[in-house]
Structure formats: structure tokens, C-alpha cells
Residue, then its C-alpha position, 0 to 999 in steps of 0.5 A: x466511501x471505498x478504496x480499490x487496490x490494483x496492480x497485484x499479480x505474479x512476479x519473479x524474484x528480483x522483479x518489480x510491481x506497482x500497486x495502486x489504491x484509488x479512493x472514492x468518497x474520500x480525499x486521499x490527501x486528507x488521510x494518512x495512507x498506509x499499505x499492509x500485507x497478509x501472508x497465508x496463515x499470518x497476521x496482517x502486517x504494516x508495510x509503509x505509510x505516507x503522511x498528510x503534510x510534507x509527504x513523510x514516509x515510513x517503512x517496515x524493516x523487511x521492505x526498507x530500501x526496496x519499496x516506495x510509497x507515494x501519493x498523487x492527490x490529483x488522482x486521489x491515488x496512493x501507490x506502492x512501488x515494490x522492487x527487488x521482490x522475493x518470495x517472502x513478499x507474497x501476500x495480499x496487500x491492503x490499502x488503508x486510510x487513517x483519519x486525521x484532522x483533515x479527513x474523518x474516515x478509517x477505511x480498508x481496501x479489499x486487497x490485491x494478491x501479490x505472488x513472487x516466484x523463486 
């Protein structure tokens, strides 16, 4: 059972990146899927989540209106579209699956680095 993130890299301020998180051994569609991030020397912070049923989304205030979380259950993948990036978005981004009545796993991905230059 694992989650594998990709899509990180270097972006300029004002630019965009799209992160992907592919699940294996678990159904993305049966779990609440979330993105977190951890900047150097700081704690890991919650960024966004998407619900199992209905696809409702929630965002942390610093990314609201700029980031979009989505899922494609046919590809067993969750995405984080990041727009209007700024240097404060620089961090390692982690994907997380939370258990529900439809899915039993509590799993973290290994993270992908996002660096935004000014």
C-alpha cells in the first residue's frame, strides 16, 4: 500500500504547478484525500482535502482561491493544481489518505519538493 507523489519542481512566482498522487494497493475513491506541506524548519501543515462522497473540498486559508484539489478515481489519482505561486509556497508536499467506512488505510506519500523563486 503506497502513495507516490510527482509533479514538483521549480517554478517562478506567479507560475503554476500540478502535483499528482497515485495510489497503489488502496482505492483513492474510498479515502478522504489530503495534501499537506512542510517548509524547512517548520511543522507539516494541512493544505487541502477532498471528500469521498460528493467530492466536497476544503482549503487552508493561505492557498484558498489559488489551489485546487481534485481526484480521478478511474486513475486512482488525486491532484493539486497550484496557481499564482509565491515563495511562501516553497515546501515538500505530501499526499495523505485517511480512512473512512469505505477505506481502511492511513497512508502518507514520500513527498515531492516544490520550490518557488521570486
